[in-house]
C-alpha positions as a Markdown table, in Angstrom:
| # | Residue | x | y | z |
|---|---|---|---|---|
| 1 | Unk | 0.3 | -0.2 | -0.1 |
| 2 | Unk | 2.4 | 3.0 | -1.6 |
| 3 | Unk | -1.1 | 5.4 | -0.8 |
| 4 | Unk | 1.1 | 7.9 | 1.1 |
| 5 | Unk | 3.1 | 8.8 | -1.7 |
| 6 | Unk | -0.7 | 10.0 | -3.6 |
| 7 | Unk | 0.7 | 12.6 | -4.1 |
| 8 | Unk | 4.4 | 11.9 | -5.9 |
| 9 | Unk | 4.3 | 10.4 | -9.3 |
| 10 | Unk | 7.1 | 8.4 | -9.8 |
| 11 | Unk | 7.4 | 5.9 | -12.7 |
| 12 | Unk | 8.0 | 2.9 | -9.6 |
| 13 | Unk | 6.6 | 3.7 | -6.0 |
| 14 | Unk | 7.1 | 0.5 | -4.8 |
| 15 | Unk | 10.9 | 1.3 | -5.2 |
| 16 | Unk | 9.8 | 5.3 | -4.0 |
| 17 | Unk | 10.8 | 5.7 | -0.3 |
| 18 | Unk | 10.7 | 9.2 | 2.3 |
| 19 | Unk | 13.5 | 10.2 | 3.8 |
| 20 | Unk | 12.1 | 13.3 | 6.1 |
| 21 | Unk | 14.2 | 16.1 | 7.5 |
| 22 | Unk | 12.6 | 19.3 | 10.0 |
| 23 | Unk | 13.0 | 22.0 | 7.1 |
| 24 | Unk | 11.5 | 18.8 | 3.9 |
| 25 | Unk | 10.6 | 15.6 | 2.8 |
| 26 | Unk | 13.2 | 14.2 | 0.1 |
| 27 | Unk | 11.8 | 11.2 | -1.6 |
| 28 | Unk | 14.3 | 8.5 | -3.3 |
| 29 | Unk | 13.9 | 6.4 | -6.1 |
| 30 | Unk | 16.0 | 2.9 | -5.6 |
| 31 | Unk | 17.7 | 1.4 | -9.1 |
| 32 | Unk | 16.3 | -2.1 | -6.9 |
| 33 | Unk | 15.0 | -3.3 | -4.3 |
| 34 | Unk | 18.2 | -4.7 | -2.7 |
| 35 | Unk | 19.8 | -1.0 | -3.9 |
| 36 | Unk | 16.8 | -0.5 | -1.5 |
| 37 | Unk | 17.5 | -2.0 | 1.1 |
| 38 | Unk | 20.9 | -1.1 | 1.2 |
| 39 | Unk | 20.1 | 3.0 | 1.4 |
| 40 | Unk | 17.3 | 3.0 | 4.0 |
| 41 | Unk | 19.9 | 0.9 | 5.7 |
| 42 | Unk | 22.7 | 2.8 | 5.0 |
| 43 | Unk | 20.6 | 5.6 | 6.4 |
| 44 | Unk | 19.1 | 4.1 | 9.3 |
| 45 | Unk | 22.3 | 3.3 | 10.6 |
| 46 | Unk | 24.0 | 7.3 | 9.9 |
| 47 | Unk | 21.0 | 9.2 | 12.2 |
| 48 | Unk | 21.2 | 6.9 | 14.6 |
| 49 | Unk | 25.1 | 7.2 | 14.5 |
| 50 | Unk | 23.9 | 10.7 | 14.6 |
| 51 | Unk | 21.5 | 11.1 | 17.7 |
| 52 | Unk | 24.7 | 9.2 | 19.6 |
| 53 | Unk | 27.6 | 11.8 | 18.4 |
| 54 | Unk | 24.7 | 14.3 | 20.3 |
| 55 | Unk | 24.1 | 13.6 | 23.5 |
């Protein structure tokens, strides 16, 4: 269910994910499901490292 992307016109909604920041939402279109999983893992890992650094 990609209803949360209803306002975004993506050539491939299954490979589209969003990254929310304080200022805006970035929509990313991965070239493959494997790449999307890697990108999300790296973004989440980086975000966790950043919050630990800020403590």
